[in-house]
C-alpha positions in Angstrom: 0.0 0.1 0.1 1.0 3.6 -0.9 -0.4 6.4 1.0 -1.5 9.3 -1.6 -3.2 12.1 0.1 -4.3 15.6 -1.0 -5.8 18.7 1.3 -8.9 19.8 0.5 -9.4 23.7 1.4 -12.2 26.2 1.5 -9.7 28.8 0.3 -9.6 29.3 -3.3 -11.5 26.1 -3.9 -15.0 25.3 -4.9 -15.1 21.6 -3.9 -16.9 21.8 -0.7 -19.4 24.3 -2.0 -22.1 21.7 -3.2 -22.7 17.8 -3.0 -22.1 17.8 -6.9 -18.6 19.3 -6.5 -17.7 16.9 -4.0 -18.9 13.9 -5.9 -17.0 15.3 -9.1 -13.8 15.9 -7.0 -13.9 12.4 -5.5 -14.3 10.8 -8.9 -11.3 12.8 -10.2 -9.0 12.1 -7.4 -9.8 8.3 -7.6 -9.2 8.2 -11.4 -5.9 10.2 -10.5 -4.6 7.7 -8.2 -5.3 9.0 -4.6 -6.6 6.9 -1.8 -7.0 9.5 1.3 -8.1 13.1 1.4 -7.9 15.6 4.0 -10.8 17.9 4.1 -10.7 21.2 6.2 -13.3 21.3 9.0 -11.9 24.0 11.4 -10.6 27.3 10.1 -11.1 31.1 10.9 -12.9 30.3 13.9 -15.9 28.3 12.2 -16.5 24.7 11.3 -17.4 23.2 8.1 -19.7 20.7 9.8 -22.8 21.4 12.1 -21.0 21.5 15.5 -22.6 21.5 18.8 -19.8 22.7 20.7 -19.5 25.8 18.6 -23.5 26.4 18.7 -23.4 26.2 22.7 -20.1 27.9 23.1 -20.3 30.8 20.5 -23.7 30.5 18.8 -22.2 29.6 15.4 -23.1 26.2 14.4 -21.3 26.0 11.0 -19.4 28.3 8.6 -22.6 30.3 7.2 -21.7 29.5 3.8 -22.7 26.0 4.4 -25.7 26.9 6.5 -28.4 24.0 6.0 -25.6 21.5 4.7 -23.2 18.9 6.2 -20.1 19.1 4.0 -18.3 16.7 5.7 -21.0 13.9 6.0 -21.5 14.5 2.1 -18.1 14.2 1.4 -17.5 11.0 3.4 -20.4 9.1 1.5 -18.8 10.2 -2.1 -15.5 9.2 -0.9 -16.3 6.0 0.4 -18.2 5.4 -3.0 -14.9 5.5 -4.7 -12.7 3.8 -2.2 -10.9 6.7 -0.7 -10.3 7.1 2.9 -11.4 10.6 4.9 -9.4 12.1 7.6 -10.7 15.5 8.7 -8.2 18.3 8.9 -8.2 20.9 11.7 -6.5 23.6 9.8 -6.4 26.6 12.1 -5.7 24.7 15.1 -4.9 27.1 17.9 -5.2 30.3 15.5 -8.7 31.8 16.2 -8.7 34.1 13.0 -7.0 35.6 10.0 -6.7 39.4 10.1 -9.9 39.9 12.1 -8.3 40.9 15.6 -9.0 37.4 17.0 -12.4 37.1 15.6 -15.9 36.2 17.4 -13.9 33.8 19.5 -11.6 36.4 21.2 -14.4 38.8 21.2 -16.5 36.7 23.4 -13.8 35.2 25.5 -10.9 37.6 25.6 -9.4 35.8 28.5 -8.5 32.9 25.9 -6.2 35.2 23.8 -2.3 34.4 23.6 -0.1 37.3 24.5 3.3 38.3 23.3 6.1 39.9 25.7 4.5 43.4 25.3 1.1 41.8 26.5 -0.7 42.3 23.2 -2.8 39.7 21.2 -0.4 37.3 19.7 -0.4 37.6 15.9 2.0 36.2 13.5 1.9 36.4 9.5 -1.6 37.6 9.9 -3.0 34.9 12.3 -4.3 35.6 15.6 -3.9 33.0 18.3 -5.8 31.4 21.3 -3.7 30.5 24.3 -2.5 26.9 23.5 -1.3 26.6 27.4 -4.8 27.6 28.8 -6.3 24.2 30.0 -10.0 26.0 28.9 -8.6 26.6 25.5 -7.2 23.1 25.1 -10.5 21.5 26.3 -12.3 23.7 23.6 -10.0 22.3 20.7 -10.0 18.8 22.1 -14.0 19.0 22.1 -14.1 19.8 18.6 -11.7 16.8 17.8 -13.7 14.5 19.9 -17.0 15.7 18.3 -15.9 14.6 15.1 -14.6 11.4 16.0 -17.8 10.4 17.7 -20.2 11.7 15.1 -18.4 10.6 11.9 -17.1 7.4 10.3 -13.5 8.5 9.2 -10.2 7.2 9.3 -8.6 9.5 11.5 -7.8 13.1 12.4 -5.1 15.4 11.5 -3.7 18.7 13.0 -1.1 20.8 11.1 1.5 23.7 11.5 -1.1 25.4 13.8 -2.0 22.4 15.9 -0.7 21.6 18.3 1.4 25.1 17.9 1.8 28.4 19.1 4.2 31.1 17.9 7.4 31.0 20.0 6.8 34.7 20.6 3.6 33.8 22.7 3.2 32.3 26.4 3.5 35.8 28.3 -0.2 35.7 29.5 -0.4 35.9 33.5 -1.5 32.3 33.7 1.6 30.8 31.8 4.0 33.2 33.4 3.0 32.2 36.7 3.3 28.4 35.9 6.7 29.1 34.7 7.7 31.1 37.7 6.4 28.4 40.3 8.6 25.7 38.3 11.8 27.7 37.9 11.6 30.4 40.4 11.9 33.1 37.9 10.0 34.7 35.4 10.2 33.8 31.7 12.9 35.3 29.5 12.1 38.2 27.0 14.0 36.1 24.6 11.7 33.8 23.1 14.6 31.4 21.7 15.8 30.8 25.4 16.3 27.1 25.2 14.7 26.2 28.7 11.9 28.5 28.0 11.3 27.2 24.4 11.4 23.5 25.3 9.3 24.0 28.5 6.6 25.7 26.1 6.9 22.8 23.5 6.5 20.2 26.2 3.1 21.9 27.0 2.1 21.2 23.6 3.3 17.8 23.4 1.8 16.8 26.6 -1.5 18.1 25.3 -1.1 15.9 22.1 -0.5 12.8 24.3 -3.9 13.6 26.1 -5.6 14.0 22.6 -4.0 10.8 21.2 -5.2 8.9 24.3 -8.8 10.4 24.2 -9.1 9.6 20.6 -7.9 6.1 20.7 -10.2 5.2 23.7 -13.1 6.1 21.6 -11.9 4.3 18.4 -8.7 2.5 18.6 -8.5 2.3 14.8 -8.4 5.9 14.1 -5.3 7.4 12.5 -3.7 10.4 14.6 -2.2 12.2 11.7 0.0 15.6 11.9 1.4 17.9 9.5 3.9 20.1 11.2 6.4 22.7 10.0 9.6 21.0 9.2 11.8 20.3 12.5 13.5 22.0 14.1 12.4 25.4 12.3 8.8 24.3 13.8 10.2 24.0 17.0 11.8 27.4 17.1 9.2 29.2 15.6 5.8 27.4 16.5 6.9 25.3 19.7 6.1 22.0 17.4 8.6 19.4 18.9 7.7 16.9 16.0 10.6 14.8 16.6 9.4 14.0 20.2 6.0 13.4 18.9 7.5 10.8 16.6 9.9 9.5 19.4 7.1 9.2 22.0 4.8 7.3 19.4 2.1 10.1 19.5 1.7 10.0 15.8 0.7 7.2 13.2 1.4 9.4 10.4 3.4 12.5 10.2 3.6 14.7 7.2 6.2 17.4 7.6 5.3 20.3 5.3 8.5 20.2 3.1 7.2 22.9 0.8 9.9 23.7 -1.8 9.8 25.2 -5.3 12.0 22.7 -6.9 13.4 19.0 -6.6 16.9 19.9 -5.7 15.6 21.9 -2.7 13.0 19.3 -1.8 15.6 16.5 -2.0 17.9 18.4 0.6 15.0 18.6 3.0 14.0 14.9 2.6 17.9 13.6 3.0 17.8 15.9 6.3 14.7 14.6 7.6 15.5 11.0 6.7 19.0 11.0 8.1 18.5 13.0 11.3 14.9 12.9 12.5 13.6 9.2 11.7 15.3 5.8 12.4 14.5 2.6 10.2 11.8 1.7 12.8 10.0 5.2 12.7 10.3 5.6 8.9 6.8 3.9 8.2 5.2 6.8 9.9 6.7 9.3 7.5 4.6 10.8 4.5 5.8 14.1 3.6 4.0 17.0 2.7 4.6 18.3 -0.9 3.8 21.8 -2.2 1.9 21.7 -5.4 0.6 25.2 -5.4 0.9 28.5 -3.5 -0.3 31.7 -4.6 1.1 32.3 -8.0 3.6 29.4 -7.7 2.7 26.1 -9.0 5.3 23.0 -9.1 6.7 22.0 -12.4 5.5 18.5 -13.4 8.9 17.1 -13.6 9.9 18.4 -10.2 6.9 16.5 -8.8 7.5 13.4 -10.4 11.2 13.3 -9.2 9.9 14.1 -5.7 7.6 11.2 -5.5 10.2 8.8 -7.3 13.0 9.9 -4.7 10.6 9.2 -1.7 10.1 5.7 -3.0 13.8 5.2 -3.6 14.2 5.8 0.2 11.5 3.6 1.1 9.1 6.2 1.9 5.6 4.8 0.9 3.6 8.1 0.1 3.0 11.8 0.3 0.4 14.3 0.9 -0.2 17.3 -1.6 -1.1 20.7 -1.0 -3.6 21.0 -2.5 -6.5 19.8 -4.7 -6.9 23.1 -7.0 -3.3 22.6 -8.4 -4.4 19.2 -9.8 -7.0 21.3 -12.0 -4.7 24.0 -13.3 -3.9 24.0 -17.0 -6.4 21.7 -17.9 -5.6 18.9 -15.3 -1.8 19.0 -16.3 -0.4 17.7 -13.0 -3.1 15.1 -12.6 -2.4 13.8 -16.2 1.3 13.6 -15.3 0.5 11.7 -12.1 -1.9 9.1 -14.0 0.3 8.3 -16.7 3.5 8.2 -14.8 4.4 7.8 -10.9 0.6 6.9 -10.0 -0.2 5.0 -12.9 -0.4 1.9 -10.7 -3.1 1.5 -8.0 -1.9 2.7 -4.6 -4.1 0.0 -2.8 -6.6 0.4 -0.4 -5.9 2.9 2.5 -5.4 0.2 5.2 -5.6 1.5 8.7 -4.5 -2.0 10.2 -1.4 -1.9 8.0 -0.6 1.9 9.4 -1.4 0.9 13.2 0.8 -2.0 13.2 3.8 0.4 13.4 2.5 2.4 16.1 1.6 1.8 19.8 -2.2 1.9 20.0 -2.6 -1.6 21.1 -0.1 -1.0 24.0 -2.2 1.9 25.3 -5.7 -0.1 25.0 -7.3 -1.9 27.8 -5.6 -0.7 30.8 -2.3 0.6 32.2 0.7 -0.5 34.1 0.6 -0.1 37.9 3.1 -0.4 40.7 1.7 -2.4 43.8 3.2 -2.3 47.4 3.8 -5.4 49.5 0.4 -5.6 50.6 -0.7 -6.0 47.0 -2.3 -2.5 46.9 -2.0 -0.3 43.9 0.6 2.3 44.8 1.2 4.1 41.6 -0.9 4.0 38.2 0.8 5.1 35.1 0.1 5.4 31.4 3.4 4.5 29.9 4.4 1.7 27.6 6.8 0.1 29.5 7.9 0.3 33.3 10.8 -1.0 35.2 11.0 -1.6 39.0 12.0 1.1 41.4 15.5 1.5 42.2 16.7 4.1 44.9 13.4 5.6 44.7 13.3 5.9 40.9 11.9 3.9 38.0 12.4 3.8 34.2 9.5 4.4 32.1 9.1 4.2 28.4 6.7 6.0 25.8 7.1 5.2 22.3 10.6 4.8 21.7 12.1 7.0 24.6 12.8 6.2 28.1 12.7 8.7 31.1 12.4 8.5 34.9 9.5 8.8 37.7 9.9 9.2 41.4 7.6 7.3 43.7 4.8 9.8 43.4 4.6 9.1 39.6 6.0 12.4 38.6 7.9 12.4 35.5 11.4 14.0 36.6 13.0 13.8 33.4 12.1 14.4 29.7 11.3 11.1 27.7 14.4 11.4 25.7 16.6 8.4 26.2 17.2 5.8 23.8 18.8 3.7 26.5 18.3 3.9 30.3 19.6 1.9 33.4 18.1 1.8 37.1 19.7 4.3 39.4 23.0 2.9 41.2 24.6 5.0 44.0 22.8 8.2 43.1 23.4 8.1 39.3 21.8 6.5 36.3 23.4 5.5 33.0 21.6 6.9 30.0 22.2 7.1 26.2 21.2 9.2 23.4 22.1 8.0 19.6 24.8 5.5 21.2 26.5 8.1 23.4 26.5 7.4 27.0 26.4 9.4 30.1 25.2 9.8 33.6 22.2 11.8 35.2 21.4 12.5 38.9 18.1 12.1 40.4 17.3 15.6 39.3 17.7 14.4 35.6 20.7 16.6 35.2 23.5 15.3 33.6 26.7 14.9 35.5 28.8 14.1 32.5 28.4 14.9 28.9 27.0 12.1 26.6 30.5 11.2 25.7 31.5 7.7 26.3 30.9 5.2 23.4 29.8 2.5 26.2 29.6 2.3 30.0 28.2 0.5 33.0 26.3 1.6 35.9 28.0 2.9 39.1 29.1 0.3 41.8 31.3 0.8 44.7 31.8 4.5 43.7 33.3 3.5 40.2 31.8 3.0 36.8 33.4 1.5 33.8 33.6 3.6 30.7 34.7 3.3 27.1 36.1 5.8 24.8 36.8 4.3 21.0 38.1 0.8 21.9 39.6 0.9 25.3 37.9 0.9 28.9 38.8 2.7 32.0 36.8 3.7 35.2 35.6 6.9 36.6 34.6 7.7 40.2 31.4 9.7 41.2 33.1 13.0 40.7 33.3 11.9 36.8 37.2 12.0 37.3 39.0 8.9 35.2 40.8 7.1 38.2 42.0 4.1 36.3 43.0 4.9 32.7 41.6 3.6 29.4 43.5 0.5 28.9 41.3 -2.7 28.9 39.7 -4.4 25.8 36.7 -4.9 28.0 35.6 -4.1 31.7 32.7 -5.1 34.0 31.5 -3.3 37.3 33.1 -3.5 40.6 31.7 -5.6 43.5 33.4 -6.7 46.4 36.5 -4.6 45.8 37.2 -6.3 42.4 36.2 -6.0 38.7 36.7 -8.5 35.7 38.7 -6.7 33.0 39.9 -8.2 29.6 43.4 -7.8 28.3 43.9 -9.1 24.9 41.7 -12.2 24.7 41.6 -13.3 28.4 39.7 -11.9 31.4 41.1 -11.3 35.0 40.5 -9.1 37.8 41.6 -5.9 39.3 41.4 -4.0 42.6 40.1 -0.3 42.8 43.4 1.3 42.1 43.7 -0.8 38.9 46.2 -3.4 40.0 45.8 -6.7 38.6 44.9 -9.5 41.5 44.1 -12.3 39.5 45.7 -12.8 36.2 43.9 -12.7 33.0 43.4 -16.4 32.1 39.5 -16.8 31.6 37.4 -16.8 28.4 34.8 -14.8 30.3 34.2 -13.6 33.9 31.3 -12.0 36.0 31.3 -9.9 39.0 32.0 -11.3 42.4 28.9 -12.3 44.5 29.1 -13.8 47.9 32.9 -14.2 47.6 32.3 -16.4 44.3 32.6 -15.4 40.6 31.2 -17.1 37.7 33.9 -17.8 35.1 34.1 -19.3 31.6 36.9 -21.8 30.5 36.3 -23.0 26.9 32.7 -23.5 26.5 32.0 -24.5 30.2 31.1 -22.3 33.2 32.2 -22.8 36.9 33.3 -20.6 39.8 36.5 -19.1 41.5 37.1 -17.7 44.7 38.9 -14.5 45.5 42.2 -15.6 45.1 41.4 -16.9 41.7 41.2 -20.6 42.8 38.6 -22.6 40.9 36.1 -24.0 43.6 33.4 -25.5 41.1 34.8 -26.9 38.0 33.5 -25.7 34.8 30.9 -27.8 33.7 28.0 -25.9 32.9 26.7 -24.6 29.7 24.6 -22.0 31.4 24.7 -20.5 34.9 23.9 -17.5 36.9 25.8 -15.9 40.1 25.3 -16.8 43.6 22.3 -15.4 45.5 21.4 -16.4 49.0 23.7 -19.1 48.9 22.5 -20.8 45.5 23.3 -20.4 42.0 21.0 -21.3 39.1 22.8 -23.7 36.8 21.8 -25.5 33.6 22.8 -29.2 33.2 21.2 -31.9 30.6 19.0 -29.2 29.2 17.4 -28.4 32.5 17.9 -25.7 35.2 18.4 -26.4 39.0 20.1 -24.8 41.7 23.8 -25.6 43.1 25.0 -24.7 46.8 28.9 -23.4 47.1 30.1 -26.7 47.2 28.8 -27.4 43.7 26.0 -30.1 44.9 22.5 -29.8 43.5 20.0 -28.5 46.2 17.3 -28.2 43.9 17.2 -30.8 41.1 17.5 -29.3 37.5 13.9 -29.7 36.3 12.9 -26.3 34.8 13.2 -24.9 31.5 14.4 -21.7 32.8 15.4 -20.3 36.3 16.2 -17.0 37.9 18.4 -16.1 41.0 16.7 -16.2 44.4 15.7 -12.9 46.0 14.1 -12.5 49.2 13.7 -16.2 49.7 12.0 -16.7 46.3 12.8 -17.8 42.8 11.0 -17.4 39.5 10.9 -20.6 37.3 9.5 -21.7 34.0 8.4 -25.0 32.4 7.3 -25.4 28.8 8.8 -22.0 27.8 11.6 -21.5 25.2 13.7 -18.8 23.8 12.7 -16.5 20.6 14.2 -14.0 18.6 12.7 -10.4 18.4 11.4 -9.5 14.9 14.5 -7.5 14.3 16.6 -10.4 15.2 18.8 -8.1 17.5 17.5 -9.5 20.7 16.3 -12.7 22.1 13.7 -13.4 25.0 12.3 -16.4 27.0 8.6 -16.8 26.1 5.6 -19.2 26.6 5.1 -22.0 29.1 4.1 -21.7 32.8 5.8 -19.5 35.4 5.9 -20.1 39.0 7.8 -19.3 42.1 10.0 -21.6 44.4 11.2 -21.2 48.0 14.9 -21.3 49.2 14.7 -24.1 51.7 18.5 -22.7 53.0 17.0 -19.7 54.5 
């Protein structure tokens, strides 16, 4: 399936002016090879469908030119007739009007106005703006979206460069200023590009999009969440649209950055930048860029259009949305004829919501949320994240979409969801990574080191193993390098010793970097309960702190000692041995984990499986249970 979309406007267009025009347009688009349309339903302070919300709030049920009709309902019928999906487009978003001093909305609710630093109604490029940070304004916009979601059979909903958005010159209303002061104990800076002030406001909009996403899929999990923001990072800097975070948090099923350029080479530069810097291979299916066909007196050259679409396909981008319909009808349908005979000559296939949704996170977010329970089995914290990890030192890792962050024991998010990798807090610090560069944060989520290491381990006994280029060393909690970068590999300290690799063999060092057990093993783990798991050839055994082998290498799989027992695998089954190497719990399990607080988790009937990308493996299936440690 390819996604071939077109925007339908009320500006400079007659399509929505009659049912006959709508039917004719749908026939034309189907013949040209399109399979989804984005009709405007909200602009200049009015809707293009009969709105109860607008009638009750402002006394204006519908754009007066459509009074007595429902253009959206008519369009849905005609689009369905020719196999085209419909995603209503909320064009104006948080903009209240264009060159009307705020229009009817601000006239009736002046407290909803966005304000610039001078306290004036926020206006940019002719558009006047509602305060996107005000909860009442947010609730109003949300109610419009949900009204359409509940009342019409549609494929999804769409925001654009004005939703969620606010010009970065805004945010100086009294409510927003006070919220910022409460959090940072200072007033917002006059400089609208101040990094902290910019990101703080952008995060408010991202949080609102999170709420919108959840509300929509709770009503209908099959609806596509589609956004067409300004290109990143320009959109963040000018309209507080952190669209990269939207993708990374899994808040969009489709995203259409408006890569509006007048020639193919300029478009190609934008696509290359977006493709290389903003989207990973996992995220690429969400990308369906916006292409400019017509703006004022400009119209795209047909050859440039064909080249742009062909280049999309060469990168694996399976579609585009074009702005806007009327451009296809210029010059006796010139652009449409080119598309039909060339790049759109083959059918795009049916617009398949399920095929789109399989790359998203909707399925994880329907039917309940993760919870933390206390020892009395009572719910202590209920969260709305996609994945959670156990608490460590009062903090827990949480994941939304593709990114990790941390919450405290009240459930409050103490870091932005921004990390590609994260580890539990250990000795007051947590190891995090962004784009394969590692560093450490404290419990206020502030970096104590730059993201500068090529690999690293968590702190243990005041030290952390770090790697730069191809050598490992150790830093202390002041981030000073105290054992020089010299090892081929390294593991964390425990019981005053750490396993290190020199050339092809593993040995152990003390906390000043002196070798105390010479490198002689094919692998080596941390000491636990005075014994360490080591590997010789393809067999595992245990040594004491002098390096003496106390349990001969004989196991193909094993874990470290915990509560006087170690899980080991022999003859295809797992059991538990004591420190003399004798089985205390016979090998009868298909999988077994270490003991903790007198209990261990075991499995029978399960097996190891590979993840779809074949990068990781996991144990799945069978029946899980608990066994007790009889030595306790």
